[in-house]
C-alpha positions, 0 to 999 in steps of 0.5 A: 103236859100236866096230864102226863103226870101219874098223880095230882092232876085233875082236868077242869073244863068250863061249865055253865056256872056254879051253884049250890049252897057254898060256891056262889056264896062263901067266896063272896064272904071271904072277899068281904072279910079280906076287905074288912080286915086288911082293907084290900080287894081280893081280886082273884075271888072277885074276878072268879065271882064275876065270871061265874055270875055271867056264865048263864048269860054267856050260855044263852049268848052261845045258844043264840049264836048256834041257832043263828048259824042254823038259820033259827032265832031263839024266839019260837025255838023249842029248847030242851035243857038237860039238867036244871040241878047245879051238879051231877047226880044231885037234885039240888037246884039252889043257885043253879046256873040253869035257872038264869039260863031258863029265865033268859030264854023264856024272856027271849021268847023260846019254848023252854023244856027242862028234864032232870030225873033227880029234881023233884021240886023246883026250879020253878021258872015261869014258862018252863015245862018239865019233861022227860029226856026221851028220844021223842023230846030230844028229837022235837027240840030245835036244840038240846042244852046239856047243863048237868051231866047226870049219870042217868042221862042217856047222852048217846040218845042225845047224840043220836036224836038231837038236831043241835046240841050245846054241851056245856059239860063236854060229855055228849059222845060221837056228835059234833056238839057245840061247846062253851 
């Protein structure tokens, strides 16, 4: 209903979590400040932080379910993470949810690859191999996980070449991609 209005509507979709310098940190400070000054909990912020903090874990859970539906385990699967940066068209990986996703997948025994044309340095997650988001890498992966929707990503190529897709940004066109 809100989308029918000619102004003031912004559609928000759930993603793999929040990152960067501000969003993971500033609300926590605000909540602490409210508790210090007013002696009360700021439950809305605390609940939002809790949801955001657990999103990488949820992404890995959904990924495990998707692989299981196709007769594969996370252990030994080749998983291509598209976009370790925390937001589109940025190379900033500070507090990026992709770091938690990649670390969990490595601990579970996956062969993890990460592609991001904007990230020059980091995230340095042991066990993760940096690659290009090429048709060959996409086809070689058991599943492609779209974590950040960079304009530079050819998501039509992902749709055309990937065996399975977990699209946390709801952007992969024309393919029955699993979503969060």
